[in-house]
C-alpha positions as CSV (number, residue, x, y, z in Angstrom):
1,M,60.9,113.2,21.5
2,I,57.9,115.4,21.6
3,E,54.3,114.4,21.4
4,A,52.8,114.3,17.9
5,P,50.9,117.5,17.1
6,A,47.4,117.4,15.8
7,R,47.2,118.0,12.0
8,V,43.9,119.9,12.5
9,L,42.6,122.0,15.4
10,A,39.7,124.3,15.9
11,T,39.4,127.6,17.8
12,P,36.9,127.8,20.7
13,A,34.6,129.9,18.5
14,A,34.7,127.3,15.7
15,L,34.0,124.5,18.2
16,E,30.9,126.4,19.4
17,L,29.6,126.7,15.8
18,I,30.4,123.0,15.2
19,S,28.4,122.1,18.3
20,R,25.4,124.2,17.2
21,L,25.5,122.7,13.7
22,T,25.8,119.1,15.2
23,A,22.8,119.8,17.4
24,E,20.8,121.1,14.4
25,H,21.9,118.6,11.7
26,G,23.2,115.5,13.6
27,P,26.7,114.2,13.0
28,I,28.8,116.4,10.6
29,M,32.1,116.1,8.8
30,F,34.5,118.5,7.1
31,H,36.3,118.4,3.8
32,Q,38.9,121.0,3.0
33,S,37.9,122.6,-0.3
34,G,40.4,122.6,-3.1
35,G,39.3,126.0,-4.3
36,C,36.7,125.4,-7.1
37,C,33.5,127.1,-6.3
38,D,34.0,128.2,-2.7
39,G,37.7,129.0,-2.5
40,S,39.8,127.0,-0.2
41,S,37.4,127.0,2.7
42,P,36.7,124.1,5.0
43,M,33.3,122.7,3.9
44,C,30.9,121.3,6.5
45,Y,28.4,118.6,5.6
46,P,26.0,116.2,7.4
47,V,27.7,112.8,7.6
48,G,26.7,110.8,4.5
49,D,25.9,113.9,2.3
50,Y,29.5,114.1,1.0
51,L,31.2,111.1,-0.5
52,V,34.9,111.0,0.6
53,A,37.2,109.7,-2.1
54,P,39.2,106.6,-1.5
55,D,42.5,108.5,-1.6
56,D,41.3,111.4,0.6
57,V,43.3,111.8,3.8
58,R,41.7,112.0,7.2
59,L,43.6,114.7,9.1
60,G,41.8,114.1,12.4
61,S,38.7,115.6,13.9
62,V,37.5,118.9,15.3
63,G,34.6,119.0,17.8
64,G,33.9,115.4,17.0
65,A,33.6,115.9,13.3
66,A,36.0,114.1,11.0
67,F,38.2,116.3,8.8
68,F,39.4,115.2,5.4
69,I,41.5,116.7,2.6
70,S,42.3,115.4,-0.9
71,A,45.5,113.5,-1.3
72,S,46.9,115.9,-3.8
73,Q,46.1,118.9,-1.6
74,F,47.6,117.1,1.4
75,E,50.9,116.9,-0.5
76,Y,51.0,120.7,-0.5
77,W,49.9,121.1,3.1
78,K,51.5,118.1,4.8
79,F,54.0,120.4,6.6
80,T,51.3,122.6,8.1
81,Q,48.8,122.4,10.9
82,L,45.3,123.5,9.9
83,I,43.5,125.7,12.4
84,I,39.8,126.0,11.8
85,D,38.3,129.3,12.8
86,I,35.2,131.4,12.0
87,V,34.8,134.9,10.7
88,P,31.7,137.0,10.1
89,G,30.2,136.4,6.6
90,M,28.4,134.0,4.3
91,G,29.6,130.4,4.0
92,G,29.8,128.7,0.7
93,M,26.5,127.7,-0.9
94,F,27.0,124.0,0.0
95,T,28.4,124.2,3.5
96,L,26.1,123.9,6.6
97,E,27.1,127.2,8.2
98,N,25.7,129.1,5.3
99,G,23.1,131.5,6.6
100,S,24.4,131.6,10.1
101,G,26.2,134.9,9.7
102,Q,29.5,133.2,10.2
103,R,31.8,131.1,8.0
104,F,34.5,128.6,8.6
105,L,38.0,129.7,7.7
106,T,41.3,127.7,7.5
107,R,44.3,129.3,9.1
108,S,47.6,127.4,9.2
109,R,51.0,127.3,10.7
110,V,54.1,125.4,9.6
111,F,55.2,122.6,11.8
112,G,58.6,122.8,13.5
113,E,61.3,120.3,12.7
114,A,60.7,118.3,15.9
115,E,56.9,118.3,15.3
116,L,57.5,116.9,11.8
117,E,59.6,114.1,13.1
118,A,56.9,113.2,15.7
119,L,54.0,113.1,13.1
120,P,52.6,109.6,12.4
121,T,51.8,108.6,8.9
122,T,48.4,109.8,7.7
123,E,45.3,107.7,7.7
124,K,43.6,107.1,4.4
125,I,39.9,106.1,4.4
């Protein structure tokens, strides 16, 4: 049996931005946007500024920052690994990277069959 894959990862460039934001704002966290105002972008907040819902799913952490997704959205994405990256541009108006000249972007890949079998159950908050 293979080792369980991470449900969420970050590229080295994203980890660098996470480190800068943490140095500037203190502990941070992410919530995968469902597409309302800022599309389906990963949204970054200081810990305590965003209230995670009781049924949200914690996918893991990136750069020391917890990463959450709504339960309904997780049902669509549970077969994929989220890869947090950055691209040039403006972040959404409520996310911490706004104004940095970069924005977080979610890339994804579908888990292989062996990876799916190795995945533990998810952790709700």
